[in-house]
C-alpha positions as CSV (number, residue, x, y, z in Angstrom):
1,M,-34.2,13.2,8.4
2,K,-30.7,12.1,9.4
3,K,-27.8,12.3,6.9
4,I,-26.4,9.1,5.5
5,R,-22.9,9.2,7.2
6,K,-22.0,5.5,7.6
7,A,-21.6,2.6,5.2
8,V,-21.4,-1.1,6.0
9,F,-19.3,-3.5,3.8
10,P,-19.8,-7.2,4.5
11,V,-16.5,-8.8,3.6
12,A,-16.4,-12.0,5.6
13,G,-17.1,-14.4,2.7
14,L,-14.6,-17.1,2.0
15,G,-14.5,-16.6,-1.8
16,T,-14.7,-20.3,-2.6
17,R,-15.4,-19.7,-6.3
18,F,-11.9,-18.2,-6.6
19,L,-9.9,-21.0,-5.0
20,P,-7.0,-21.5,-4.9
21,A,-6.4,-17.7,-5.5
22,T,-8.3,-16.9,-2.3
23,K,-6.7,-19.5,-0.1
24,A,-4.6,-16.8,1.6
25,L,-5.8,-13.6,-0.1
26,P,-9.3,-12.1,0.5
27,K,-11.4,-12.1,-2.6
28,E,-12.1,-8.4,-2.0
29,M,-8.4,-7.8,-2.5
30,L,-8.2,-9.3,-5.9
31,T,-7.3,-6.5,-8.3
32,V,-9.3,-5.0,-11.1
33,V,-6.6,-3.4,-13.3
34,D,-4.7,-1.4,-10.7
35,R,-6.7,-1.5,-7.4
36,P,-8.5,-4.1,-5.3
37,V,-12.2,-4.7,-5.8
38,I,-13.0,-3.3,-2.4
39,Q,-11.4,0.0,-3.2
40,Y,-13.8,0.6,-6.1
41,V,-16.7,0.1,-3.7
42,V,-15.3,2.3,-1.0
43,D,-14.6,5.0,-3.6
44,E,-18.2,4.9,-4.6
45,A,-19.3,5.3,-1.0
46,R,-16.9,8.2,-0.4
47,E,-18.2,10.0,-3.5
48,A,-21.7,9.7,-1.9
49,G,-20.6,11.6,1.2
50,I,-19.9,8.6,3.5
51,E,-17.8,9.6,6.5
52,H,-17.5,6.3,8.3
53,F,-16.6,3.0,6.6
54,I,-17.6,-0.2,8.6
55,F,-16.2,-3.5,7.5
56,V,-17.7,-6.8,8.7
57,T,-14.8,-9.2,8.4
58,G,-13.9,-12.8,9.1
59,R,-10.8,-14.8,9.5
60,N,-7.9,-14.2,7.0
61,K,-9.2,-10.8,6.2
62,T,-6.4,-8.7,7.8
63,A,-5.2,-7.7,4.3
64,I,-8.2,-5.5,4.0
65,E,-7.5,-3.6,7.2
66,D,-3.8,-3.3,6.1
67,H,-4.9,-1.9,2.8
68,F,-6.8,1.0,4.4
69,D,-4.0,1.7,6.9
70,V,-1.1,4.1,6.5
71,Q,2.1,2.4,5.3
72,V,4.8,4.8,6.5
73,E,7.7,3.0,5.0
74,L,6.1,2.8,1.5
75,Y,5.1,6.5,1.6
76,E,8.6,7.6,2.7
77,T,10.2,5.5,-0.1
78,L,7.9,7.0,-2.7
79,Q,8.7,10.4,-1.4
80,R,12.5,9.8,-1.6
81,R,12.2,8.5,-5.2
82,G,10.1,11.4,-6.4
83,K,7.1,9.2,-7.1
84,T,4.8,12.1,-6.2
85,A,1.9,11.2,-8.5
86,I,1.3,7.7,-7.1
87,L,2.0,9.0,-3.6
88,E,-0.8,11.6,-4.0
89,Q,-3.1,9.0,-5.4
90,L,-2.5,6.7,-2.4
91,E,-3.0,9.5,0.1
92,A,-6.2,10.6,-1.6
93,M,-7.6,7.0,-1.2
94,Q,-6.5,6.8,2.4
95,P,-9.4,7.2,4.9
96,K,-8.7,9.7,7.7
97,P,-8.0,8.5,11.2
98,G,-11.2,7.2,12.9
99,Q,-13.1,6.8,9.6
100,T,-12.7,3.0,9.4
101,S,-14.1,0.4,11.8
102,F,-13.7,-3.4,11.7
103,T,-15.9,-6.0,13.4
104,R,-16.0,-9.8,13.0
105,Q,-18.7,-12.0,11.8
106,Q,-17.6,-15.0,13.8
107,V,-20.1,-17.5,12.4
108,P,-21.1,-17.4,8.7
109,L,-24.8,-17.1,9.0
110,G,-25.6,-15.1,5.9
111,L,-25.9,-11.5,4.8
112,G,-28.6,-10.6,7.3
113,H,-26.3,-11.7,10.2
114,A,-23.3,-9.8,8.8
115,V,-25.4,-6.6,8.7
116,W,-26.5,-7.3,12.3
117,C,-22.9,-7.6,13.4
118,A,-22.4,-3.9,12.6
119,R,-25.3,-2.7,14.8
120,E,-23.2,-1.2,17.6
121,L,-21.1,0.8,15.1
122,V,-24.0,2.1,13.1
123,A,-26.1,2.8,16.3
124,D,-29.4,4.6,15.7
125,E,-28.6,6.2,12.3
126,P,-29.7,5.2,8.8
127,F,-26.9,3.7,6.9
128,A,-25.7,2.5,3.5
129,L,-25.0,-1.1,2.7
130,L,-22.7,-2.0,-0.2
131,L,-22.1,-5.6,-1.3
132,P,-18.3,-5.5,-2.0
133,D,-18.5,-8.1,-4.8
134,M,-20.5,-5.7,-7.0
135,I,-18.6,-3.0,-8.9
136,M,-21.1,-0.5,-10.3
137,Q,-19.7,1.7,-13.0
138,S,-21.4,5.0,-13.6
139,E,-21.0,8.8,-13.3
140,P,-22.2,9.8,-10.8
141,G,-22.0,6.7,-8.8
142,C,-25.0,4.5,-7.9
143,L,-24.9,5.3,-4.1
144,K,-24.6,9.1,-4.7
145,E,-27.8,9.0,-6.7
146,M,-29.5,6.8,-4.0
147,V,-28.5,9.3,-1.4
148,Q,-30.1,12.1,-3.5
149,L,-33.3,10.0,-3.8
150,Y,-33.3,9.3,0.0
151,E,-33.0,13.0,0.7
152,D,-36.2,13.5,-1.3
153,T,-38.2,10.6,0.0
154,G,-36.8,9.4,3.3
155,G,-37.5,5.8,4.3
156,N,-35.4,3.0,2.8
157,V,-33.8,2.9,-0.7
158,L,-32.7,0.0,-2.8
159,A,-30.8,0.0,-6.1
160,V,-32.6,-2.1,-8.7
161,E,-31.9,-3.2,-12.3
162,Q,-33.9,-5.1,-14.8
163,C,-33.4,-8.8,-15.7
164,D,-34.8,-10.9,-18.4
165,P,-38.4,-11.8,-17.2
166,S,-37.6,-15.5,-17.5
167,E,-34.7,-15.2,-15.0
168,T,-36.6,-13.7,-12.0
169,Y,-36.0,-16.9,-10.1
170,K,-32.3,-15.9,-9.7
171,Y,-33.0,-12.7,-7.8
172,G,-34.8,-10.8,-5.1
173,I,-37.6,-9.0,-7.1
174,V,-39.6,-5.9,-6.2
175,G,-43.0,-4.7,-7.1
176,K,-43.3,-1.4,-8.9
177,G,-45.5,1.4,-7.6
178,E,-45.7,5.1,-8.5
179,D,-42.7,6.8,-10.0
180,S,-40.4,8.8,-7.7
181,H,-37.5,10.8,-9.1
182,T,-34.9,8.3,-10.3
183,G,-37.1,5.3,-9.5
184,F,-40.3,4.3,-7.9
185,R,-42.0,3.3,-4.7
186,I,-41.7,-0.4,-3.9
187,T,-44.9,-2.2,-3.3
188,S,-43.6,-5.7,-2.6
189,M,-40.5,-7.8,-2.3
190,V,-40.2,-11.5,-3.3
191,E,-37.1,-13.7,-3.0
192,K,-36.4,-15.6,-6.3
193,P,-40.0,-16.0,-7.6
194,K,-40.9,-18.0,-10.6
195,P,-41.5,-15.9,-13.7
196,E,-45.2,-16.4,-13.5
197,D,-45.3,-15.2,-9.9
198,A,-42.9,-12.3,-10.2
199,P,-44.4,-8.8,-9.5
200,S,-41.9,-7.2,-12.0
201,N,-38.5,-7.9,-13.5
202,F,-36.7,-5.3,-11.3
203,Y,-34.2,-7.1,-9.0
204,I,-32.3,-5.8,-6.0
205,A,-28.8,-4.9,-7.1
206,G,-26.4,-4.9,-4.2
207,R,-26.8,-1.3,-2.8
208,Y,-29.1,-0.4,0.1
209,I,-30.0,2.6,2.3
210,L,-31.7,1.2,5.4
211,Q,-33.1,2.6,8.6
212,P,-31.7,1.3,11.9
213,E,-34.9,-0.5,12.9
214,I,-33.6,-3.3,10.6
215,F,-31.2,-4.4,13.4
216,E,-33.9,-5.3,15.9
217,L,-35.7,-7.3,13.2
218,L,-32.5,-9.1,12.2
219,E,-31.8,-9.9,15.9
220,H,-35.0,-11.9,16.0
221,Q,-35.1,-13.1,12.4
222,E,-35.4,-16.8,11.9
223,K,-33.1,-18.6,9.5
224,G,-34.4,-18.7,5.9
225,A,-33.0,-19.9,2.6
226,G,-29.7,-21.8,2.9
227,D,-30.3,-22.1,6.6
228,E,-29.0,-18.5,6.9
229,I,-30.4,-15.2,8.3
230,Q,-31.6,-13.4,5.1
231,L,-31.6,-9.7,4.9
232,T,-34.6,-9.8,2.5
233,D,-36.7,-11.5,5.1
234,A,-36.1,-8.7,7.6
235,M,-36.7,-6.0,4.9
236,L,-40.1,-7.6,4.2
237,R,-41.0,-7.1,7.8
238,L,-39.7,-3.6,7.9
239,H,-41.7,-2.8,4.7
240,K,-44.9,-3.2,6.7
241,D,-44.1,-0.1,8.8
242,Q,-41.7,1.9,6.6
243,P,-41.7,3.0,2.9
244,F,-39.2,1.5,0.5
245,Y,-38.1,3.2,-2.7
246,A,-36.2,1.9,-5.7
247,H,-33.4,3.7,-7.5
248,I,-33.1,2.4,-11.1
249,F,-29.4,2.0,-11.8
250,R,-28.6,2.6,-15.4
251,G,-24.8,2.0,-15.4
252,N,-22.8,-1.2,-15.8
253,T,-22.6,-3.8,-13.0
254,Y,-19.9,-6.4,-12.7
255,D,-20.3,-9.2,-10.2
256,C,-16.7,-9.8,-9.1
257,G,-17.9,-12.6,-6.9
258,S,-17.9,-14.8,-10.0
259,P,-14.9,-15.5,-12.2
260,E,-16.8,-14.4,-15.3
261,G,-17.8,-11.1,-13.8
262,F,-14.3,-10.5,-12.5
263,V,-12.8,-10.9,-16.0
264,L,-15.4,-8.6,-17.5
265,A,-14.7,-6.0,-14.9
266,N,-11.0,-6.1,-15.8
267,L,-11.7,-5.7,-19.4
268,A,-14.2,-2.9,-18.9
269,F,-11.9,-0.8,-16.7
270,S,-8.8,-1.5,-18.8
271,L,-10.6,-0.3,-21.9
272,Q,-11.4,2.9,-20.0
273,N,-7.7,3.5,-19.5
274,D,-6.3,5.6,-22.3
275,E,-2.9,4.1,-22.1
276,M,-4.1,0.5,-21.9
277,R,-7.0,0.6,-24.4
278,P,-5.0,0.3,-27.7
279,H,-3.0,-2.7,-26.4
280,I,-6.1,-4.4,-24.9
281,E,-8.1,-3.9,-28.1
282,R,-5.3,-5.3,-30.3
283,A,-4.8,-8.3,-28.1
284,L,-8.5,-9.0,-28.0
285,R,-8.8,-8.9,-31.8
286,D,-5.8,-11.2,-32.1
287,M,-7.2,-13.7,-29.6
288,I,-10.6,-13.7,-31.2
289,G,-9.0,-14.1,-34.6
290,R,-7.2,-17.3,-33.4
291,I,-10.3,-18.9,-32.0
């Protein structure tokens, strides 16, 4: 069993739901409290032992590459001004030389195509896939627990959460088999089924550990929903030959791809900050009182 060393971050999306804010700024660089959304996801991957961070980008995404690069002038200025605490924080977040790679998704053909674009960088290793819109708040992090499950089971691992049974039509739903450590073996996968057709109410939640055979399937995958190459379609084919396991995530998930989720993420993380919490709570009480 090969170690999970690499993680793929598909960051080529246009962020149309956040226009005009994302006209010139990548949506992944919008800040939740004091750091961009993508930093939370990369931190989760680093905690899980990831050594190589692969970003599948698009046009106008150079700010992401700049964020993970060394800014010599900034570091020198902080050093001269004695801002050692923030300097140490920035250096701790900084990937080491050679740990980041960037490749372009030149045509927006869906998540499956974005993953396929990373094939040469991943090569023949199993890898993690993290959807950068999803901030998953827990200790330990979601991916770390998934890696632990993978080390016990092998195969492929998906993070899942439970939705209201009436809302299965919104998600990719998995069938539940026998229990396995922090989750269960997956018996089936169905994309956005009607409630009466859903095998369960467990939905795929934006974190994956996949075997490299997925790339060959994606290369020949026909377009599916939305006239795009769907990752779920390729996983269904891979499931015929390889086992899939689910890790039940029990923390809090914030979909920062939607304005509502982005606002909730800011509230949640600001309330975790000891200095900010009293001010935020007071302001929320005042605003609610005026409604």
